[in-house]
C-alpha positions as CSV (number, residue, x, y, z in Angstrom):
1,X,67.8,24.8,73.9
2,X,64.9,24.1,76.1
3,X,63.0,26.9,74.3
4,X,63.8,25.1,71.0
5,X,62.5,21.8,72.1
6,X,59.4,23.4,73.6
7,X,58.7,25.2,70.3
8,X,59.2,22.0,68.4
9,X,56.7,20.3,70.7
10,X,54.1,23.0,70.2
11,X,54.6,22.9,66.4
12,X,54.2,19.1,66.4
13,X,51.1,19.3,68.6
14,X,49.5,21.9,66.4
15,X,50.4,19.9,63.2
16,X,48.9,16.7,64.7
17,X,45.7,18.5,65.7
18,X,45.4,20.0,62.2
19,X,45.9,16.6,60.6
20,X,43.1,15.2,62.8
21,X,40.8,18.0,61.9
22,X,41.5,17.5,58.2
23,X,40.9,13.8,58.5
24,X,37.6,14.4,60.2
25,X,36.6,16.9,57.5
26,X,37.5,14.5,54.8
27,X,35.7,11.4,56.2
28,X,32.2,12.7,55.6
29,X,33.2,13.5,52.0
30,X,34.4,10.0,51.4
31,X,31.4,8.6,53.1
32,X,29.2,10.9,51.0
33,X,31.0,9.7,47.8
34,X,30.6,6.1,48.9
35,X,26.9,6.7,49.6
36,X,26.4,8.3,46.1
37,X,28.2,5.5,44.4
38,X,26.0,3.0,46.2
39,X,22.8,4.9,45.3
40,X,23.9,5.0,41.6
41,X,24.7,1.3,41.6
42,X,21.3,0.5,43.2
43,X,19.5,2.8,40.7
44,X,21.4,1.4,37.7
45,X,19.2,-1.8,37.3
46,X,16.1,0.3,37.6
47,X,17.2,2.7,34.9
48,X,18.2,-0.2,32.6
49,X,14.9,-1.9,33.2
50,X,13.1,1.3,32.4
51,X,15.1,1.6,29.2
52,X,14.2,-2.0,28.2
53,X,10.6,-1.3,28.9
54,X,10.7,1.9,26.8
55,X,12.3,0.0,23.9
56,X,9.8,-2.8,24.2
57,X,6.9,-0.4,24.2
58,X,6.5,0.0,20.4
59,X,6.6,-3.8,20.0
60,X,3.9,-4.1,22.7
61,X,1.9,-1.4,20.9
62,X,2.2,-3.2,17.5
63,X,1.1,-6.4,19.1
64,X,-1.8,-4.8,20.8
65,X,-2.9,-3.2,17.5
66,X,-2.8,-6.6,15.8
67,X,-4.7,-8.1,18.6
68,X,-7.3,-5.3,18.3
69,X,-7.8,-5.9,14.6
70,X,-8.0,-9.6,15.2
71,X,-10.6,-9.2,17.9
72,X,-12.6,-6.8,15.7
73,X,-12.5,-9.2,12.8
74,X,-13.9,-12.0,15.0
75,X,-16.5,-9.7,16.6
76,X,-17.7,-8.6,13.2
77,X,-18.5,-12.2,12.3
78,X,-15.8,-14.3,10.7
79,X,-18.1,-15.5,7.9
80,X,-19.1,-12.1,6.5
81,X,-15.7,-10.5,7.3
82,X,-13.9,-13.3,5.4
83,X,-16.1,-12.9,2.4
84,X,-15.4,-9.2,2.2
85,X,-11.6,-9.8,2.6
86,X,-11.8,-12.3,-0.3
87,X,-13.4,-9.7,-2.4
88,X,-10.6,-7.4,-1.6
89,X,-7.9,-10.0,-2.4
90,X,-9.5,-11.0,-5.7
91,X,-10.3,-7.5,-6.7
92,X,-6.7,-6.3,-6.1
93,X,-5.3,-9.3,-7.9
94,X,-7.3,-8.5,-11.0
95,X,-6.5,-4.8,-10.7
96,X,-2.8,-5.4,-10.6
97,X,-3.0,-7.7,-13.6
98,X,-4.8,-5.1,-15.6
99,X,-2.3,-2.4,-14.6
100,X,0.6,-4.5,-15.7
101,X,-1.1,-5.3,-19.0
102,X,-2.0,-1.7,-19.7
103,X,1.6,-0.6,-19.0
104,X,2.9,-3.1,-21.4
105,X,0.3,-2.1,-24.0
106,X,1.2,1.6,-23.8
107,X,3.9,2.4,-26.5
108,X,5.2,5.5,-28.1
109,X,3.0,5.7,-31.1
110,X,4.8,8.7,-32.7
111,X,8.1,6.8,-32.6
112,X,6.4,3.6,-34.0
113,X,4.8,5.6,-36.9
114,X,8.2,7.1,-37.7
115,X,9.8,3.7,-37.8
116,X,7.1,2.3,-40.0
117,X,7.4,5.2,-42.4
118,X,11.2,4.9,-42.6
119,X,11.0,1.1,-43.0
120,X,8.4,1.4,-45.8
121,X,10.5,3.9,-47.6
122,X,13.5,1.6,-47.6
123,X,11.9,-1.9,-47.9
124,X,8.3,-1.5,-48.8
125,X,5.3,-2.8,-46.9
126,X,7.0,-6.0,-45.8
127,X,9.6,-4.0,-43.9
128,X,6.7,-2.0,-42.2
129,X,5.0,-5.3,-41.3
130,X,8.2,-6.5,-39.8
131,X,8.4,-3.5,-37.5
132,X,4.8,-4.0,-36.4
133,X,5.4,-7.7,-35.8
134,X,8.4,-7.0,-33.5
135,X,6.5,-4.4,-31.5
136,X,4.3,-5.3,-28.5
137,X,1.0,-3.8,-27.7
138,X,-2.5,-3.5,-29.2
139,X,-1.6,-0.5,-31.5
140,X,1.1,-2.4,-33.2
141,X,-1.3,-5.4,-33.7
142,X,-3.8,-3.1,-35.3
143,X,-1.2,-1.7,-37.6
144,X,-0.1,-5.2,-38.6
145,X,-3.7,-6.2,-39.4
146,X,-4.2,-3.1,-41.5
147,X,-1.0,-3.3,-43.4
148,X,-1.4,-7.0,-44.1
149,X,-4.5,-6.0,-46.2
150,X,-2.6,-3.3,-48.1
151,X,-2.9,-5.1,-51.4
152,X,-6.7,-5.0,-51.3
153,X,-6.8,-1.2,-51.2
154,X,-7.0,1.7,-48.7
155,X,-10.6,1.2,-47.9
156,X,-10.0,-2.4,-46.9
157,X,-7.1,-1.3,-44.7
158,X,-9.3,1.3,-43.0
159,X,-12.1,-1.3,-42.3
160,X,-9.6,-3.8,-41.0
161,X,-8.1,-1.2,-38.7
162,X,-11.5,-0.3,-37.3
163,X,-12.6,-3.9,-36.9
164,X,-9.5,-5.1,-35.2
165,X,-9.5,-1.9,-33.0
166,X,-12.8,-3.1,-31.5
167,X,-11.2,-6.5,-30.8
168,X,-8.3,-4.8,-29.0
169,X,-10.6,-2.6,-27.0
170,X,-12.3,-5.7,-25.7
171,X,-9.0,-7.1,-24.6
172,X,-8.1,-3.9,-22.8
173,X,-11.4,-4.0,-20.9
174,X,-11.1,-7.6,-20.0
175,X,-11.7,-8.5,-16.3
176,X,-13.1,-5.0,-15.5
177,X,-16.5,-6.4,-15.1
178,X,-15.2,-8.7,-12.4
179,X,-13.6,-5.8,-10.5
180,X,-16.9,-4.0,-10.7
181,X,-18.6,-7.1,-9.3
182,X,-16.3,-7.2,-6.3
183,X,-16.9,-3.6,-5.7
184,X,-20.6,-4.1,-5.5
185,X,-20.4,-7.5,-3.7
186,X,-18.1,-6.2,-0.9
187,X,-20.5,-3.3,-0.1
188,X,-23.6,-5.6,-0.3
189,X,-21.9,-8.2,2.0
190,X,-21.2,-5.4,4.5
191,X,-24.9,-4.3,4.5
192,X,-26.0,-8.0,4.7
193,X,-23.8,-8.3,7.8
194,X,-25.6,-5.2,9.1
195,X,-29.0,-6.8,8.7
196,X,-27.8,-10.0,10.3
197,X,-26.4,-8.1,13.3
198,X,-29.6,-6.2,13.8
199,X,-31.6,-9.5,13.6
200,X,-29.3,-10.9,16.3
201,X,-29.8,-7.8,18.5
202,X,-33.6,-8.1,18.3
203,X,-33.4,-11.9,18.9
204,X,-31.5,-11.1,22.2
205,X,-34.1,-8.5,23.1
206,X,-36.9,-11.0,22.6
207,X,-35.1,-13.7,24.6
208,X,-34.2,-11.5,27.5
209,X,-37.3,-9.4,27.4
210,X,-35.3,-6.2,28.2
211,X,-34.0,-3.6,25.8
212,X,-30.8,-2.7,27.7
213,X,-27.6,-1.5,26.1
214,X,-25.7,-4.6,27.1
215,X,-28.2,-6.8,25.3
216,X,-28.2,-5.1,21.9
217,X,-24.5,-4.0,21.9
218,X,-23.2,-7.3,20.4
219,X,-25.6,-7.3,17.4
220,X,-25.1,-3.6,16.7
221,X,-21.3,-4.1,16.8
222,X,-21.5,-6.8,14.2
223,X,-23.6,-4.5,12.1
224,X,-21.2,-1.6,12.2
225,X,-18.0,-3.6,11.8
226,X,-19.2,-5.5,8.7
227,X,-20.5,-2.3,7.1
228,X,-17.3,-0.5,7.8
229,X,-15.1,-3.2,6.2
230,X,-17.4,-3.6,3.2
231,X,-17.3,0.2,2.5
232,X,-13.5,0.4,2.9
233,X,-13.0,-2.5,0.5
234,X,-15.4,-1.0,-2.0
235,X,-13.7,2.4,-1.9
236,X,-10.2,0.8,-2.4
237,X,-11.4,-1.2,-5.4
238,X,-13.3,1.8,-6.8
239,X,-10.1,3.8,-6.9
240,X,-8.3,1.1,-8.9
241,X,-11.3,0.7,-11.2
242,X,-11.5,4.4,-12.1
243,X,-7.7,4.4,-12.6
244,X,-8.0,1.5,-15.1
245,X,-10.8,3.2,-16.9
246,X,-8.7,6.4,-17.3
247,X,-5.7,4.4,-18.6
248,X,-7.9,2.5,-21.1
249,X,-9.5,5.8,-22.4
250,X,-6.0,7.2,-22.9
251,X,-4.8,4.2,-24.9
252,X,-8.0,4.1,-27.0
253,X,-7.6,7.8,-27.8
254,X,-4.0,7.2,-28.8
255,X,-5.1,4.2,-30.8
256,X,-7.6,6.2,-32.8
257,X,-5.2,9.1,-33.5
258,X,-2.4,6.8,-34.6
259,X,-4.8,4.8,-36.8
260,X,-5.5,8.0,-38.8
261,X,-1.8,8.7,-39.1
262,X,-1.3,5.1,-40.3
263,X,-3.9,5.6,-43.0
264,X,-2.1,8.8,-44.1
265,X,1.1,6.8,-44.5
266,X,-0.8,4.1,-46.5
267,X,-2.3,6.8,-48.8
268,X,1.1,8.4,-49.3
269,X,2.8,5.2,-50.5
270,X,-0.2,4.0,-52.5
271,X,0.0,7.0,-54.7
272,X,3.6,6.3,-55.6
C-alpha cells in the first residue's frame, strides 16, 4: 500500500513537472504570436498609407503634367501662344465643317443613275427630275440642272451640266483658303515669337553687360516654345487640309464620270 502511494506521488510529481515545462515552452510562442500581431497592427497603417500614395500617384502625375504645360505656355509668351492656339481652334472648326459637308455630299452615283434611268423609263423626264430633287449632294443638283433643260436639246444639257459643275466645285472648296491661311499664320506667328524672344535675349545682354547662360536663357526659351507650338499647329492643320483636298478630288472625279453617264441616258431617251 505504501508502495502504491509512493508510486502515485512520483507519477503526480513527474506529471506536474512536465506540465510546467510545457507551459514554459508554450509561453514564448504565445508571446511571439502576440508580438507578431502587434507588429502587423503597427505596420498596417503604413501599408495603407503607401497604398493610398500609390493610388494617388497617377493623379499627381496628371496634375504635374498639366502644370508643366501651363507653365510652358506662360513662359512662351501668353500673347503669341494664344494667337497660335486661336489659329488651331479656328482651323479645326473649319476642317470639321468641311469634313461633314463632304461626307453629306458623297453619294452612290451608280445607284442614283440607275434610279434616274428607271424613273425616266416609267414616268419620263419629270420622274427623273423628282429623283434628283429628293437626293442630297452636288451631283444630284448638277443632274437636276441638266435635266431641267432637256427640252432645249442635248447640247444645252451638256453645257448646263458643265457650268453648274463649276459652281458646285466652288462650293466644295469653300473655306479651304481660310484653313490654308491658318496653316501659314500659325507657323509665321511661331517664327515671330522666335524673333521677339531673341530680341529680348539681346536686350538683357545689353542691360547686364554679360553674355552668361542665365541672362539669355529666358529669351531663347520664348523663341523655342513659340516656334514649337507654331510648327505643331501648322502640321496638324496641314494633315486636315490635304485630307480635304483628297476628298474633293475624289468627288470631282466621280462628278465628271457620272455627268458623262447622265448624258448617255439623255441621248438614249432623246432618240425614242
